Every structure is written in C-alpha cells, then in structure tokens.
C-alpha positions as CSV (number, residue, x, y, z in Angstrom):
1,M,105.3,-18.2,133.9
2,S,107.7,-18.5,131.0
3,A,109.3,-16.5,128.3
4,P,107.6,-16.4,124.9
5,N,108.4,-19.0,122.3
6,L,110.6,-17.1,119.8
7,V,109.8,-19.6,117.0
8,N,106.0,-19.2,117.2
9,L,105.5,-15.5,117.9
10,T,102.0,-14.1,117.6
11,S,102.8,-10.4,118.1
12,I,105.7,-8.0,117.5
13,V,105.0,-4.4,118.5
14,P,107.8,-1.8,118.0
15,H,108.5,1.0,120.5
16,T,111.0,3.9,120.9
17,I,111.3,5.8,124.2
18,S,113.5,8.7,125.0
19,I,114.1,10.3,128.4
20,T,116.3,13.2,129.7
21,P,116.6,12.6,133.5
22,S,116.0,15.8,135.5
23,D,118.1,14.5,138.3
24,T,121.0,12.1,139.0
25,N,118.8,9.3,140.3
26,R,118.4,5.9,138.7
27,T,115.5,6.2,136.2
28,S,113.5,3.4,134.5
29,L,114.0,3.5,130.8
30,V,112.1,0.3,129.9
31,T,110.1,-1.7,132.4
32,A,109.2,-5.3,132.6
33,P,106.7,-6.6,130.1
34,T,103.5,-8.5,130.9
35,T,103.5,-12.2,131.5
36,N,104.4,-14.5,128.6
37,S,106.0,-11.7,126.6
38,A,109.4,-10.1,126.3
39,H,111.0,-6.8,125.3
40,K,113.7,-7.3,122.7
41,I,116.0,-4.3,123.1
42,D,117.5,-3.4,119.7
43,Q,119.3,-0.1,120.3
44,I,120.4,2.2,123.1
45,L,121.7,5.7,122.3
46,I,123.0,8.2,124.8
47,T,123.2,11.8,123.7
48,N,124.9,14.7,125.6
49,V,122.6,17.7,124.9
50,D,125.1,20.1,126.6
51,G,127.4,21.9,124.2
52,T,130.3,22.4,126.5
53,T,130.6,19.7,129.2
54,T,131.2,16.0,129.2
55,A,128.6,14.0,131.2
56,S,128.7,10.5,132.6
57,A,126.1,7.8,131.8
58,T,125.2,4.6,133.6
59,V,122.9,2.0,132.1
60,E,121.9,-1.0,134.2
61,L,119.7,-4.1,134.0
62,R,117.6,-4.8,137.1
63,L,117.1,-8.5,137.7
64,A,113.7,-10.1,138.5
65,D,114.5,-10.1,142.2
66,G,113.9,-6.3,142.1
67,T,117.1,-5.3,143.9
68,T,120.1,-6.7,141.9
69,H,121.5,-4.4,139.2
70,R,124.0,-5.3,136.5
71,S,125.8,-2.5,134.6
72,L,125.9,-2.3,130.8
73,C,128.0,0.8,131.2
74,Y,129.1,2.6,134.4
75,Q,129.9,6.3,134.4
76,L,130.7,6.2,130.7
77,P,131.9,9.7,129.6
78,V,129.8,11.2,126.9
79,P,131.5,14.2,125.3
80,A,129.6,17.5,124.9
81,G,127.3,17.4,121.8
82,A,128.1,13.7,121.1
83,T,125.9,10.6,120.8
84,V,127.2,7.2,122.0
85,E,125.7,4.0,120.6
86,L,125.7,1.7,123.6
87,L,123.8,-1.2,122.1
88,T,123.1,-2.0,118.4
89,R,120.9,-4.6,116.7
90,G,123.9,-6.9,116.6
91,T,123.9,-7.2,120.4
92,T,120.3,-7.9,121.4
93,L,119.1,-8.0,125.0
94,Y,115.8,-9.4,126.3
95,L,113.8,-8.1,129.2
96,L,111.4,-10.7,130.7
97,D,108.5,-10.4,133.1
98,T,109.4,-10.5,136.8
99,T,108.1,-14.1,137.2
100,V,111.1,-15.4,135.3
101,S,113.7,-15.8,138.0
102,G,117.2,-14.6,137.5
103,E,116.4,-12.7,134.3
104,A,116.6,-9.0,133.5
105,S,113.3,-7.3,134.0
106,T,114.0,-3.5,133.8
107,L,116.4,-1.2,132.0
108,H,117.6,1.8,134.1
109,A,119.5,4.9,133.1
110,T,121.4,7.3,135.3
111,S,122.9,10.7,134.3
112,G,125.9,12.0,136.2
113,T,124.5,15.5,135.7
114,A,120.9,16.5,135.6
115,N,119.3,17.5,132.3
116,K,122.5,16.8,130.3
117,L,122.0,13.3,128.8
118,T,119.1,11.9,126.7
119,F,118.7,8.1,126.7
120,T,116.9,6.7,123.7
121,C,115.9,3.0,123.4
122,S,114.4,1.2,120.5
123,Y,112.7,-2.1,121.4
124,S,109.9,-4.5,120.4
125,T,107.4,-6.3,122.6
126,I,107.1,-9.9,121.5
127,S,104.7,-12.6,122.5
C-alpha cells in the first residue's frame, strides 16, 4: 500500500492522547494507522508530575519492520513540576501504516521512573 496523497485529502480527524506509564517499559503512545492513511504528529509534551524529583524521558519511533527503534530523545531529564515541549507544529512527523517499508509506524514513550511522567501527543489522522 502507499501513504495518502497530501494534496487530495478526503479526511482529517484530530486526536489528543495522554499517558502516564505505570512502569519503566516502552509504552505505545500512538500506533500505526490503517492502510492508505497517516498520523500527522503535531505536538509532543512531556510533563513531570512529581514535585521534587527529576525524571528521564525517552521517545522513539518504531519503524515498519517492527523491531527497529529511532530515538527522538533519549533519557531527557525533565525537571520536577516542569513540562518539556519535545515536538511542535513547526517540526511535523508522519506515522504510516506498517505496509510502507522503512517508514515510522509507532510512537513509543518510556519513563525512567514509574508514574512520574505524562506524555501528551496531539495528532491528526489524514487520508
């Protein structure tokens, strides 16, 4: 299959998702879209919900092969009570379905300390 034609879109559906991982394992934030569509990632925020301790954040793109990950940030220190803007509308990423070889298909988040970081992602599904 192929990515959607960005010139002749038929649908744009906005979404916002927010997770606070309860462990230190890699967690899916946004998963691959359906065939012939894409997720346009507009913003990623990382908030440290702990008032006293810095926590580290890792955000990765998983490629369509299902095993290769590429870091957007790796063990980024997020100060206590702070919010870090990892990605803004000026730096757009696209997640494509897993049939598009070599492309990013899933966005993963990892917190260095359980229950300390909230990852919020604003994105649109386009087709």
